[in-house]
All heavy atoms as an XYZ file, in Angstrom:
841
protein
N      77.663     60.581    145.111
C      77.640     62.063    145.015
C      78.744     62.669    145.870
O      79.343     63.631    145.442
C      76.309     62.568    145.463
C      76.113     63.980    145.496
S      74.457     64.441    145.325
C      74.518     66.170    145.594
N      79.096     62.059    147.030
C      80.189     62.654    147.851
C      81.472     62.517    147.144
O      82.354     63.331    147.177
C      80.172     61.945    149.192
N      81.656     61.307    146.457
C      82.944     61.214    145.627
C      83.108     62.216    144.578
O      84.126     62.749    144.343
C      83.005     59.751    145.069
C      83.116     58.699    146.141
C      83.007     57.314    145.510
O      82.831     57.175    144.257
O      83.189     56.332    146.314
N      81.942     62.579    143.941
C      81.982     63.623    142.845
C      82.383     64.977    143.487
O      83.175     65.691    142.913
C      80.651     63.694    142.177
C      80.359     62.504    141.356
O      81.265     61.742    140.934
O      79.103     62.236    141.122
N      81.773     65.227    144.679
C      82.064     66.462    145.301
C      83.574     66.543    145.711
O      84.249     67.604    145.571
C      81.218     66.645    146.514
C      81.425     67.963    147.258
C      82.068     68.107    148.518
C      81.189     69.259    146.878
N      82.121     69.368    148.880
C      81.578     70.069    147.919
C      80.617     69.847    145.686
C      81.435     71.528    147.815
C      80.412     71.176    145.600
C      80.885     71.936    146.590
N      84.096     65.465    146.334
C      85.501     65.441    146.696
C      86.432     65.548    145.462
O      87.430     66.284    145.497
C      85.828     64.139    147.442
C      85.093     64.100    148.771
C      87.334     63.887    147.635
C      85.108     62.763    149.492
N      86.064     64.954    144.367
C      86.913     65.090    143.137
C      86.838     66.467    142.668
O      87.842     67.069    142.219
C      86.278     64.079    142.056
O      86.252     62.749    142.610
C      87.155     64.126    140.850
N      85.673     67.097    142.717
C      85.627     68.523    142.269
C      86.451     69.430    143.052
O      87.217     70.185    142.548
C      84.146     68.939    142.330
C      83.836     70.410    142.055
C      84.034     70.614    140.512
C      82.444     70.832    142.396
N      86.394     69.431    144.411
C      87.198     70.318    145.173
C      88.644     70.002    145.140
O      89.492     70.904    145.200
C      86.666     70.550    146.612
C      86.741     69.430    147.544
C      85.721     68.651    147.919
C      87.829     69.094    148.368
N      86.220     67.732    148.884
C      87.468     67.996    149.188
C      89.183     69.598    148.455
C      88.363     67.403    150.066
C      90.024     68.938    149.368
C      89.628     67.828    150.118
N      89.018     68.783    144.963
C      90.420     68.412    144.793
C      90.981     68.944    143.495
O      92.075     69.429    143.430
C      90.605     66.837    144.907
C      90.561     66.290    146.279
C      90.677     64.836    146.342
O      90.593     64.185    145.265
N      90.930     64.310    147.455
N      90.161     68.901    142.425
C      90.640     69.458    141.146
C      90.714     70.957    141.233
O      91.618     71.580    140.600
C      89.726     69.027    140.054
O      88.392     69.600    140.219
N      89.783     71.623    141.973
C      89.886     73.053    142.124
C      91.130     73.453    142.930
O      91.894     74.399    142.556
C      88.661     73.572    142.842
C      87.379     73.545    142.046
C      87.375     74.539    140.883
O      87.978     75.591    141.037
O      86.837     74.179    139.789
N      91.436     72.702    143.936
C      92.623     73.000    144.746
C      93.880     72.774    143.939
O      94.842     73.589    143.988
C      92.659     72.233    146.057
C      91.548     72.679    147.019
C      93.958     72.261    146.728
C      91.401     71.898    148.247
N      93.949     71.747    143.158
C      95.122     71.493    142.356
C      95.239     72.575    141.226
O      96.369     72.955    140.927
C      95.093     70.067    141.728
O      93.953     69.985    140.817
N      94.147     73.063    140.700
C      94.187     74.106    139.767
C      94.711     75.397    140.383
O      95.512     76.140    139.788
C      92.865     74.334    139.112
N      94.230     75.727    141.650
C      94.727     76.881    142.327
C      96.212     76.775    142.671
O      96.944     77.771    142.609
C      93.858     77.149    143.574
C      92.480     77.577    143.444
C      91.751     77.562    144.743
C      92.475     78.871    142.776
N      96.648     75.588    143.008
C      98.068     75.359    143.379
C      98.926     75.537    142.130
O     100.140     75.920    142.254
C      98.301     74.023    143.948
N      98.455     75.281    140.962
C      99.202     75.349    139.715
C      99.277     76.846    139.262
O     100.129     77.233    138.346
C      98.609     74.540    138.602
N      98.388     77.767    139.763
C      98.404     79.143    139.340
C      99.639     79.907    139.930
O      99.714     80.014    141.128
C      97.099     79.819    139.785
C      96.872     81.193    139.229
O      97.638     81.624    138.385
O      95.925     81.841    139.703
N     100.466     80.424    139.031
C     101.692     81.081    139.480
C     101.450     82.325    140.233
O     102.013     82.650    141.297
C     102.543     81.296    138.303
C     103.908     81.938    138.627
C     104.786     82.061    137.465
N     105.943     82.857    137.842
C     106.717     83.490    136.993
N     106.445     83.479    135.776
N     107.743     84.129    137.458
N     100.503     83.203    139.756
C     100.207     84.476    140.440
C      99.660     84.207    141.805
O      99.984     84.971    142.715
C      99.195     85.291    139.616
C      99.863     85.767    138.302
C      98.799     86.604    137.483
O      97.689     86.819    137.982
O      99.128     87.025    136.381
N      98.771     83.254    141.954
C      98.184     82.967    143.207
C      99.299     82.448    144.169
O      99.277     82.831    145.421
C      97.058     81.949    143.120
C      96.251     81.716    144.397
C      95.516     82.913    144.782
C      95.307     80.563    144.112
N     100.163     81.605    143.741
C     101.217     81.131    144.605
C     102.112     82.196    145.017
O     102.580     82.255    146.192
C     102.030     80.000    143.804
N     102.502     83.154    144.147
C     103.277     84.342    144.511
C     102.556     85.153    145.540
O     103.195     85.696    146.534
C     103.622     85.138    143.320
C     104.620     84.465    142.389
C     104.874     85.263    141.096
O     104.188     86.300    140.886
O     105.691     84.818    140.262
N     101.297     85.369    145.385
C     100.490     86.162    146.364
C     100.493     85.470    147.702
O     100.691     86.173    148.745
N     100.305     84.262    147.764
C     100.271     83.443    149.062
C     101.653     83.499    149.707
O     101.786     83.608    150.912
C      99.862     82.007    148.753
C      98.316     81.797    148.863
C      97.524     81.646    147.846
C      97.536     81.856    150.088
N      96.278     81.512    148.266
C      96.184     81.693    149.657
C      97.794     82.112    151.417
C      95.123     81.705    150.553
C      96.758     82.010    152.276
C      95.438     81.861    151.858
N     102.701     83.336    148.868
C     104.056     83.462    149.467
C     104.319     84.833    150.002
O     104.917     84.929    151.087
C     105.096     83.165    148.349
N     103.910     85.880    149.346
C     104.092     87.233    149.886
C     103.325     87.409    151.132
O     103.825     88.053    152.140
C     103.743     88.303    148.772
N     102.122     86.953    151.194
C     101.272     87.071    152.416
C     101.870     86.249    153.595
O     101.842     86.809    154.713
C      99.789     86.634    152.099
C      98.907     86.769    153.162
C      98.417     85.794    153.937
C      98.366     87.983    153.750
N      97.551     86.301    154.969
C      97.510     87.673    154.830
C      98.531     89.257    153.352
C      96.911     88.627    155.520
C      97.885     90.279    154.123
C      97.094     89.906    155.167
N     102.364     85.091    153.313
C     103.032     84.287    154.329
C     104.282     84.970    154.825
O     104.548     84.984    156.004
C     103.298     82.880    153.810
N     105.041     85.561    153.942
C     106.286     86.291    154.350
C     105.909     87.464    155.253
O     106.531     87.774    156.211
C     107.101     86.706    153.154
N     104.886     88.172    154.830
C     104.445     89.342    155.619
C     103.952     88.892    156.975
O     104.307     89.513    158.021
C     103.298     90.058    154.917
C     102.688     91.149    155.742
C     103.337     92.346    155.889
C     101.409     91.023    156.285
C     102.745     93.339    156.641
C     100.774     92.016    156.969
C     101.482     93.176    157.154
N     103.183     87.806    157.084
C     102.745     87.367    158.335
C     103.862     86.860    159.213
O     103.905     87.089    160.489
N     104.832     86.187    158.638
C     105.996     85.719    159.456
C     106.821     86.938    159.992
O     107.276     86.881    161.158
C     106.942     84.828    158.509
N     107.051     87.951    159.151
C     107.723     89.133    159.586
C     106.960     89.820    160.718
O     107.622     90.310    161.680
C     107.983     90.097    158.408
N     105.693     89.879    160.654
C     104.871     90.497    161.631
C     104.920     89.744    162.959
O     105.097     90.310    163.993
C     103.419     90.598    161.210
C     102.555     91.394    162.184
C     102.349     92.702    162.279
C     101.738     90.767    163.233
N     101.527     93.018    163.338
C     101.090     91.821    163.894
C     101.534     89.473    163.609
C     100.220     91.623    164.960
C     100.675     89.253    164.734
C     100.079     90.302    165.360
N     104.888     88.469    162.873
C     104.992     87.579    164.023
C     106.355     87.725    164.718
O     106.480     87.754    165.949
C     104.682     86.110    163.706
C     103.192     85.823    163.364
S     102.104     86.140    164.727
C     102.482     84.669    165.741
N     107.370     87.745    163.886
C     108.762     87.899    164.411
C     108.860     89.225    165.134
O     109.498     89.334    166.187
C     109.744     87.801    163.274
C     111.203     87.708    163.708
C     112.168     87.404    162.554
N     111.838     88.006    161.276
C     111.373     87.302    160.257
N     111.140     86.010    160.357
N     111.080     87.840    159.094
N     108.338     90.341    164.557
C     108.474     91.609    165.178
C     107.546     91.678    166.445
O     107.994     92.292    167.468
C     107.978     92.733    164.193
N     106.471     90.993    166.496
C     105.578     91.032    167.616
C     106.209     90.223    168.752
O     105.959     90.482    169.953
C     104.185     90.432    167.282
N     106.913     89.139    168.421
C     107.478     88.267    169.501
C     108.831     88.795    170.061
O     109.168     88.390    171.148
C     107.690     86.875    168.907
N     109.428     89.702    169.358
C     110.770     90.275    169.809
C     110.403     91.378    170.820
O     109.695     92.288    170.570
C     111.507     90.899    168.652
O     111.684     89.839    167.661
C     112.839     91.336    169.064
N     111.099     91.307    172.013
C     110.951     92.416    172.961
C     111.641     93.729    172.466
O     112.541     93.672    171.667
C     111.552     91.947    174.241
C     112.534     90.852    173.768
C     111.989     90.305    172.509
N     111.141     94.813    172.899
C     111.744     96.113    172.411
C     113.200     96.225    172.964
O     113.525     95.669    173.901
C     110.794     97.219    172.985
C     110.108     96.545    174.088
C     110.042     95.128    173.787
N     114.016     97.145    172.306
C     115.329     97.365    172.799
C     115.358     97.835    174.199
O     114.321     98.432    174.690
C     115.920     98.370    171.857
C     115.055     98.308    170.640
C     113.699     97.854    171.117
N     116.439     97.739    174.955
C     116.516     98.072    176.401
C     116.232     99.580    176.604
O     115.652     99.974    177.577
C     117.868     97.770    176.956
C     117.982     96.359    177.245
C     118.992     96.185    178.457
N     119.133     94.804    178.811
C     118.437     94.327    179.789
N     117.588     95.051    180.505
N     118.502     93.050    180.088
N     116.644    100.425    175.629
C     116.442    101.863    175.868
C     114.958    102.248    175.845
O     114.564    103.288    176.310
C     117.243    102.652    174.884
C     116.839    102.410    173.432
C     117.648    103.185    172.512
N     117.265    102.857    171.180
C     117.710    103.432    170.136
N     118.539    104.423    170.265
N     117.313    103.083    168.962
N     114.083    101.403    175.256
C     112.674    101.687    175.219
C     111.854    101.001    176.322
O     110.721    101.262    176.492
C     112.056    101.320    173.861
C     112.621    102.077    172.680
C     113.271    101.461    171.689
C     112.410    103.398    172.642
C     113.703    102.183    170.604
C     112.857    104.138    171.581
C     113.566    103.531    170.558
N     112.537    100.167    177.097
C     111.871     99.422    178.135
C     111.898    100.259    179.355
O     112.838    100.841    179.775
C     112.558     98.096    178.448
C     112.435     97.083    177.373
C     113.224     95.837    177.680
O     113.782     95.691    178.763
N     113.267     94.952    176.726
N     110.685    100.348    180.035
C     110.559    101.075    181.288
C     111.242    100.178    182.391
O     111.339     99.020    182.264
C     109.156    101.335    181.622
N     111.692    100.806    183.467
C     112.368    100.076    184.525
C     111.390     99.112    185.139
O     111.745     98.033    185.557
C     112.883    100.989    185.570
N     110.109     99.469    185.287
C     109.116     98.580    185.928
C     108.807     97.434    184.954
O     108.441     96.337    185.397
C     107.879     99.337    186.308
O     107.302     99.856    185.099
N     108.876     97.616    183.691
C     108.543     96.571    182.697
C     109.630     95.487    182.750
O     109.307     94.307    182.702
C     108.449     97.165    181.308
C     107.917     96.123    180.326
C     106.559     95.826    180.123
C     108.657     95.385    179.371
N     106.426     94.877    179.188
C     107.654     94.628    178.668
C     109.990     95.265    179.079
C     108.034     93.691    177.706
C     110.335     94.354    178.065
C     109.413     93.591    177.366
N     110.853     95.861    182.830
C     111.943     94.860    182.814
C     112.165     94.284    184.173
O     112.899     93.232    184.319
C     113.297     95.479    182.332
O     113.682     96.457    183.198
N     111.675     94.875    185.243
C     111.866     94.399    186.552
C     113.052     94.821    187.275
O     113.306     94.500    188.413
N     113.861     95.628    186.673
C     115.061     96.147    187.296
C     114.951     97.627    187.548
O     114.050     98.330    187.041
C     116.299     95.944    186.342
O     116.127     96.710    185.140
N     115.764     98.129    188.447
C     115.718     99.542    188.853
C     116.941    100.283    188.230
O     117.462    101.119    188.874
C     115.815     99.644    190.321
C     114.635     98.974    191.063
C     113.449     99.897    190.820
N     112.312     99.290    191.513
C     111.048     99.669    191.320
N     110.830    100.617    190.390
N     110.053     99.137    191.866
N     117.237    100.000    186.971
C     118.384    100.672    186.329
C     117.941    102.164    186.045
O     116.823    102.449    185.893
C     118.664    100.008    185.014
C     119.090     98.572    185.126
C     119.192     97.924    183.769
O     119.072     98.665    182.732
O     119.477     96.722    183.669
N     118.922    102.983    186.070
C     118.728    104.438    185.757
C     118.422    104.559    184.273
O     119.001    104.024    183.443
C     119.927    105.277    186.187
N     117.424    105.387    183.997
C     117.119    105.619    182.580
C     117.860    106.805    182.099
O     118.407    107.673    182.855
C     115.553    105.834    182.431
O     115.184    106.922    183.288
C     114.809    104.573    182.858
N     117.890    107.011    180.801
C     118.614    108.116    180.204
C     117.951    109.478    180.484
O     118.586    110.494    180.664
C     118.794    107.931    178.725
N     116.654    109.468    180.624
C     115.930    110.736    180.816
C     115.479    110.750    182.266
O     115.207    109.747    182.940
C     114.665    110.793    179.928
O     113.842    109.790    180.159
N     115.345    111.953    182.877
C     114.917    112.053    184.261
C     113.373    111.677    184.327
O     112.648    111.689    183.335
C     115.069    113.511    184.597
C     115.088    114.219    183.311
C     115.709    113.297    182.295
N     112.934    111.233    185.451
C     111.529    110.846    185.582
C     110.578    112.073    185.269
O     110.925    113.113    185.650
C     111.390    110.334    187.020
C     112.574    110.870    187.714
C     113.629    111.088    186.764
N     109.524    111.810    184.688
C     108.599    112.845    184.368
C     107.722    113.217    185.585
O     107.531    112.382    186.444
C     107.668    112.388    183.167
O     106.950    111.240    183.587
N     107.314    114.452    185.720
C     106.482    114.810    186.850
C     105.072    114.090    186.750
O     104.663    113.667    185.645
C     106.284    116.344    186.638
C     106.458    116.604    185.155
C     107.427    115.578    184.739
N     104.479    113.942    187.807
C     103.098    113.291    187.823
C     102.179    114.072    186.927
O     102.215    115.297    186.850
C     102.717    113.240    189.335
C     103.477    114.298    189.910
C     104.781    114.456    189.208
N     101.203    113.365    186.350
C     100.202    114.084    185.486
C      99.382    114.977    186.287
O      99.010    114.691    187.442
C      99.468    112.914    184.879
C      99.669    111.787    185.715
C     100.953    111.952    186.346
N      98.915    116.115    185.677
C      97.982    116.996    186.328
C      96.627    116.465    186.313
O      96.211    115.706    185.410
C      97.986    118.315    185.628
O      97.625    118.146    184.284
C      99.394    119.001    185.659
N      95.854    116.642    187.388
C      94.504    116.078    187.363
C      93.607    116.760    186.314
O      93.841    117.954    185.937
C      94.016    116.421    188.798
C      94.797    117.570    189.284
C      96.169    117.384    188.552
N      92.671    116.092    185.732
C      91.779    116.704    184.755
C      90.938    117.879    185.343
O      90.656    117.807    186.583
C      90.947    115.602    184.283
C      90.929    114.559    185.412
C      92.247    114.726    186.075
N      90.516    118.811    184.584
C      89.776    119.904    185.108
C      88.343    119.353    185.468
O      87.913    118.355    185.000
C      89.663    120.833    183.913
C      89.939    120.082    182.737
C      90.811    118.977    183.161
N      87.695    120.054    186.379
C      86.327    119.579    186.777
C      85.403    119.696    185.565
O      85.568    120.542    184.697
C      85.953    120.567    187.903
C      86.776    121.663    187.706
C      88.071    121.302    187.058
N      84.415    118.842    185.563
C      83.464    118.890    184.390
C      82.652    120.148    184.407
O      82.325    120.625    185.478
C      82.611    117.641    184.536
C      82.689    117.311    186.004
C      84.090    117.782    186.391
N      82.310    120.624    183.205
C      81.473    121.795    183.106
C      80.066    121.475    183.510
O      79.539    120.323    183.376
C      81.495    122.321    181.668
C      82.846    122.762    181.174
C      82.770    123.128    179.693
C      83.290    123.962    181.933
N      79.371    122.434    184.089
C      77.954    122.113    184.443
C      77.121    121.887    183.200
O      77.359    122.571    182.134
C      77.452    123.404    185.235
C      78.445    124.456    184.779
C      79.721    123.776    184.470
N      76.219    120.980    183.295
C      75.407    120.657    182.158
C      74.268    121.715    181.977
O      73.664    122.157    182.863
C      74.660    119.388    182.341
C      75.669    118.210    182.234
C      75.018    116.875    182.364
N      73.951    116.763    181.306
C      73.184    115.724    181.123
N      73.282    114.718    181.957
N      72.219    115.728    180.209
N      74.080    122.152    180.763
C      73.046    123.168    180.456
C      71.843    122.399    180.043
O      71.839    121.485    179.294
C      73.486    123.996    179.251
C      74.719    124.905    179.675
C      75.069    125.823    178.510
N      73.936    126.671    178.310
C      73.779    127.458    177.217
N      74.720    127.508    176.291
N      72.733    128.237    177.093
N      70.737    122.778    180.622
C      69.479    122.215    180.300
C      68.945    122.822    179.016
O      69.090    124.019    178.745
C      68.418    122.408    181.391
C      68.838    121.678    182.675
C      67.816    121.919    183.739
N      66.520    121.393    183.269
C      65.403    121.469    184.021
N      65.441    122.030    185.197
N      64.328    120.923    183.563
N      68.321    121.986    178.200
C      67.708    122.606    176.945
C      66.576    123.545    177.338
O      65.876    123.332    178.328
C      67.197    121.332    176.182
C      67.027    120.298    177.214
C      68.083    120.619    178.262
N      66.369    124.534    176.521
C      65.228    125.464    176.777
C      63.885    124.718    176.769
O      63.653    123.759    176.068
C      65.350    126.467    175.692
C      66.038    125.849    174.581
C      66.973    124.859    175.236
N      63.018    125.136    177.675
C      61.727    124.506    177.753
C      60.865    125.000    176.510
O      60.869    126.110    176.254
C      61.041    124.954    179.070
C      61.728    124.432    180.276
S      61.582    122.694    180.495
C      59.868    122.474    180.912
N      60.187    124.024    175.952
C      59.245    124.345    174.881
C      57.932    124.703    175.544
O      57.544    124.022    176.516
C      59.111    123.148    173.912
O      58.714    122.033    174.626
C      60.377    122.912    173.211
N      57.241    125.675    174.950
C      55.900    126.002    175.603
C      54.939    124.883    175.399
O      54.904    124.162    174.375
C      55.528    127.257    174.861
C      56.241    127.279    173.564
C      57.573    126.480    173.851
N      54.171    124.619    176.388
C      53.138    123.579    176.325
C      51.926    124.024    175.516
O      51.523    125.163    175.598
C      52.687    123.232    177.764
C      53.737    122.562    178.545
C      53.205    121.304    179.131
N      54.274    120.457    179.572
C      54.152    119.149    179.705
N      53.044    118.634    179.288
N      55.045    118.477    180.134
N      51.409    123.105    174.769
C      50.164    123.380    174.037
C      48.960    123.326    174.908
O      48.880    122.444    175.733
C      50.051    122.447    172.829
C      51.161    122.623    171.838
C      50.873    121.638    170.725
N      49.564    121.924    170.103
C      49.435    122.182    168.801
N      50.448    122.038    167.978
N      48.237    122.394    168.365
N      48.027    124.089    174.654
C      46.750    124.058    175.376
C      45.754    123.301    174.534
O      45.700    123.487    173.350
C      46.231    125.421    175.739
C      47.231    126.320    176.421
C      46.664    126.548    177.807
N      47.593    127.418    178.537
C      47.919    127.204    179.806
N      47.343    126.269    180.422
N      48.805    127.957    180.333
N      44.926    122.493    175.136
C      43.879    121.787    174.385
C      44.306    120.355    174.008
O      45.306    119.963    174.443
N      43.517    119.711    173.233
C      43.777    118.317    172.890
C      44.998    118.191    171.997
O      45.337    119.133    171.242
C      42.479    117.904    172.218
C      41.918    119.034    171.623
C      42.316    120.175    172.605
N      45.608    117.084    172.032
C      46.752    116.852    171.189
C      46.295    116.574    169.714
O      45.262    115.911    169.560
C      47.478    115.559    171.559
C      48.489    115.732    172.574
C      49.237    114.374    172.739
N      50.565    114.709    173.119
C      51.425    113.774    173.505
N      51.119    112.545    173.625
N      52.617    114.159    173.890
N      47.042    117.071    168.728
C      46.615    116.804    167.339
C      46.884    115.259    167.070
O      47.796    114.651    167.553
C      47.521    117.676    166.520
C      48.706    117.966    167.342
C      48.201    117.868    168.773
N      46.078    114.806    166.115
C      46.251    113.358    165.723
C      47.463    113.227    164.791
O      47.861    114.200    164.172
C      45.070    112.890    164.888
C      43.751    112.690    165.681
C      42.634    112.404    164.795
C      43.962    111.531    166.625
N      48.107    112.114    164.761
C      49.279    111.898    163.905
C      48.719    111.964    162.413
O      47.522    111.723    162.154
C      49.737    110.501    164.190
C      49.081    110.065    165.478
C      47.947    111.014    165.657
N      49.570    112.229    161.434
C      49.128    112.393    160.051
C      48.361    111.174    159.536
O      47.496    111.275    158.788
C      50.267    112.845    159.156
C      50.776    114.196    159.427
C      51.958    114.496    158.471
C      49.700    115.200    159.143
N      48.831    109.970    159.908
C      48.216    108.783    159.298
C      46.821    108.573    159.879
O      46.072    107.741    159.274
C      49.140    107.533    159.480
C      49.243    107.090    160.872
N      50.051    107.669    161.822
C      48.628    106.066    161.570
C      49.935    107.130    162.909
N      49.078    106.111    162.891
N      46.506    109.235    160.909
C      45.131    109.148    161.533
C      44.295    110.407    161.278
O      43.091    110.441    161.595
C      45.224    108.852    162.995
C      45.848    107.542    163.372
C      45.938    107.431    164.879
C      45.147    106.317    162.816
N      44.876    111.394    160.787
C      44.195    112.672    160.599
C      43.443    112.671    159.265
O      44.059    112.614    158.157
C      45.236    113.812    160.627
C      44.595    115.159    160.771
O      43.385    115.359    160.571
N      45.389    116.176    161.035
N      42.209    112.747    159.305
C      41.399    112.727    158.048
C      41.495    114.021    157.260
O      41.252    114.047    156.097
C      39.928    112.393    158.416
C      39.244    113.411    159.269
C      39.216    113.389    160.525
C      38.559    114.605    158.788
N      38.517    114.515    161.009
C      38.093    115.259    159.945
C      38.216    115.117    157.523
C      37.358    116.451    159.842
C      37.494    116.286    157.467
C      37.051    116.918    158.640
N      41.897    115.112    157.910
C      42.003    116.379    157.221
C      43.127    116.433    156.227
O      43.041    117.151    155.236
C      42.148    117.521    158.177
C      40.865    117.760    158.986
C      41.007    118.881    159.977
N      39.802    119.000    160.838
C      39.777    119.390    162.033
N      40.907    119.845    162.584
N      38.767    119.415    162.731
N      44.203    115.656    156.438
C      45.229    115.676    155.505
C      44.850    115.070    154.180
O      45.480    115.363    153.167
C      46.475    114.934    156.050
S      46.330    113.157    156.167
N      43.860    114.225    154.147
C      43.487    113.555    152.914
C      42.156    114.082    152.411
O      41.531    113.513    151.450
C      43.355    112.052    153.165
S      44.853    111.288    153.710
N      41.627    115.105    152.988
C      40.295    115.625    152.624
C      40.279    116.122    151.222
O      39.294    116.011    150.527
C      39.882    116.708    153.603
N      41.453    116.639    150.694
C      41.375    117.176    149.330
C      41.346    116.068    148.281
O      40.944    116.324    147.160
N      41.726    114.918    148.589
C      41.766    113.804    147.627
C      40.354    113.373    147.315
O      40.024    112.992    146.191
C      42.561    112.648    148.182
C      44.005    112.808    148.310
C      44.669    113.916    147.869
C      44.920    111.938    148.868
N      45.991    113.695    148.100
C      46.196    112.565    148.740
C      44.752    110.749    149.429
C      47.335    111.868    149.218
C      45.937    110.032    149.854
C      47.181    110.707    149.728
N      39.464    113.471    148.287
C      38.085    113.124    148.000
C      37.391    113.956    147.035
O      36.530    113.505    146.323
C      37.285    113.023    149.356
N      37.774    115.209    146.889
C      37.124    116.176    146.012
C      37.597    115.982    144.575
O      36.966    116.440    143.660
C      37.398    117.600    146.456
C      36.720    117.870    147.787
C      36.880    119.393    148.115
N      36.635    119.530    149.531
C      37.340    120.221    150.312
N      38.361    120.914    149.873
N      37.141    120.332    151.610
N      38.804    115.384    144.426
C      39.370    115.319    143.049
C      38.722    114.250    142.149
O      38.167    113.338    142.494
C      40.890    115.034    143.164
C      41.538    116.251    143.660
C      43.056    115.929    143.750
N      43.645    117.105    144.454
C      44.901    117.058    144.872
N      45.741    116.070    144.518
N      45.410    118.131    145.467
């Protein structure tokens, strides 16, 4: 049984390898992945590198930016309005309330 299974998946793989459209798709996907990896592995140009990132204290083309302003203080939280409390016993949930089904008994 294992030999039949191996023969089956080997024939499926050979059929997929013979498919021209699938091979073109895999080639395009591999080229895209290689281009992405090449771009990810390449460091950015010097003009985009910060002085602290490259480890040198070279002068940059733009003057240093001012320090960021601190965020504003948070607004006070508003409490939701209080709902009036009910007096007396709590009503039963609908699945336990016999009055919701009282009309069915008369039909």
